[in-house]
N, C-alpha and C positions, 0 to 999 in steps of 0.2 A: 397229468400232462398240463393242465391249466392251473397249476397250483400257484397260489400267491406266496411268494417268499417275503419274509420281513426285510424291509430295506434298512440296512445299517445307516446310521447318521441322523441328522436333524432335519426337520422339515424346512423347506426353502424360506418360508415366512420367518421362522425363528432366526435363521442365518441372516436374512435381510435386516431384521431388527437389530441384531447384534452388530452388523457392519455399520448400520446407520448410527447407532449409539457410539461406536468407536470413532466414526467420522466427526460427529458432533463434539466429542471429547477432544479430538485433535484440533478442531477449529477453535474451540474455546481456549485451549492452551496457547494456540498461536496468537489469538487476540490479547491474551494476558501478557505474552512476551512482548508484543508490539507496544502495548500501553506502558509496561514497565520500562522498556527501552526508551520510549519517548520521554518519560520523566527523567531518566538517567542522563540522556543526551542534553536535555534542556538545562539540567543542573550543572553538568560538566561545562556547557557553553558559558553559563553565567560565571562560574568559578574561574575559568580561564580568562574571561574578559576582565574580571575584577583584578586578577593578579597582573595582567599586562597593563591595566589602567594605572596602577601605581608606578610602574616603570616609566610609562609615557608622561605622567604628570611630572615626575622628577626631571625628565629630559626637557620638557617644555618650560619648566621654571628656570632651568639653567640657560636655555636658549634665550629666554626673555631677559635674564640678568646680563648676558653677554652682549646681545645685539638689539634689545628692545623688541618692537613689533615688526621689525624688518623681515625676519625669517620665519615668522609664525605660519604664514600661508604655506610655505614649502613643507614645514613640519606636519601640518594638518593633512596635506595631500598624501604624504608618506604614511601617516597614521591610519588614514582611511583604507589604504591598500593593505597595510599590515594587519588590521583588525578584520578585514573583509566586511567593513561596515557599510550601512546604507548612507550615512552621512557622518561627518565629524566637524565640530566647530569650536571656536573659542569666542566667548562673549565677554564684553567689558562689564564693569560693575554698574554701568548705566544701561544695561540690557541692549547693547548694540553689538552686532557681530563684528569682531576684529578680524577673524579668519574663518573661512568656511570651505568645505570640500566642493561646494557649488559656488563659484565666485560671484554670482549675481546677488547673493544674500549679504555680501560684505558691506558694512555701513548701514544696514537696515535693522529695524527693531526685531528683537528675538520673538519667535513664535512659541508660545507655550502650548503643550499638548495635554489633553484631558485623558486621564486613565488612572489606574491604581498606582499609588505611590509606594515605593520600597526604600529601605534604608539599610546600608551596611557600613556602620561607623561613620566616616566622613563622606562616604560616597552615597549619593541618593540616586534613585532610579524611578522611571515612569514606564509602565507597560501600557502601550496604546496601539491602536490600529490606524494605519495610514490611509491615504486616499485609495490606494490600490487594493486594500483589504489585507495587507500583510501585517502580522502582529510583530511589533518592534519593542525592543527593550532599550530604553535610553538611559545611559549612565551619565551622571553629573558629578564633577568634583571641582572644588575651588582651587584656583592657582594662586600661589603666594610668591612674592618677591620681597626680600628684606622685611619679612614678617608683616607685610601689607598685601591684602588681596588685590590682584590686578585683573582678575577675570574668572571665568568658569569654563571648564572643558566639558563638552557634550559629545558623546559617541552613541549612535543608535545602531544596534545589531539586530538582525531579524531572528526571531525564534524559529527553531526547526519545526517544520510541518509534519503531519503524520506521514505524508508521502516521502519526505526526505528520511524520516526515521525508518520507514519500510525499506528504502533502498540501502540504508546502513545495515539493517538487520539481515537483508537478503545477501549481503556480501559474506557474512559469517555463518549463515544458516547451514550450508553444506557441512561445515566443520562441526556444528552443534549436533547434526544428525549422525555424522559418520563416527565421531569419537565414541559414543555409547555402543556402537555396533562392533567396535574393535575388541 
């Protein structure tokens, strides 16, 4: 009557350890996806900025040849919105701002930023942190008219944060989970 029957299955402690191990493996995989995605998004952002920078440089050089310094400010304002940049400027060869997305800097001395310097052919860059703590990538390229330099174009774009990467990954996460289940 009071016989002990053997319980089929595993003890609760073994099942709990198994589930904990699976949870740790999934969490580790998620962190790996986030870090990899962050690197890919940063690289993609730099590559798209560099390709658009070449087109903008050619357009600004043509604008300078056609009308001189008159329309540079309008072109810089448009470039800032096209690039979704933090700022955009053209400096003269004497290190004075000819045009800037923030008009209060026009005519003032150029501010140099400290950071790690990068180089992609004729384009140089500086990676620095601004006053608000945002990591920015500033691209610089010389502007030429009639084979003579007339200035330098600077565009600063903010690098994606881990939080923005997480939001990008979260958009496609349901697809990544559901496709293997199909």
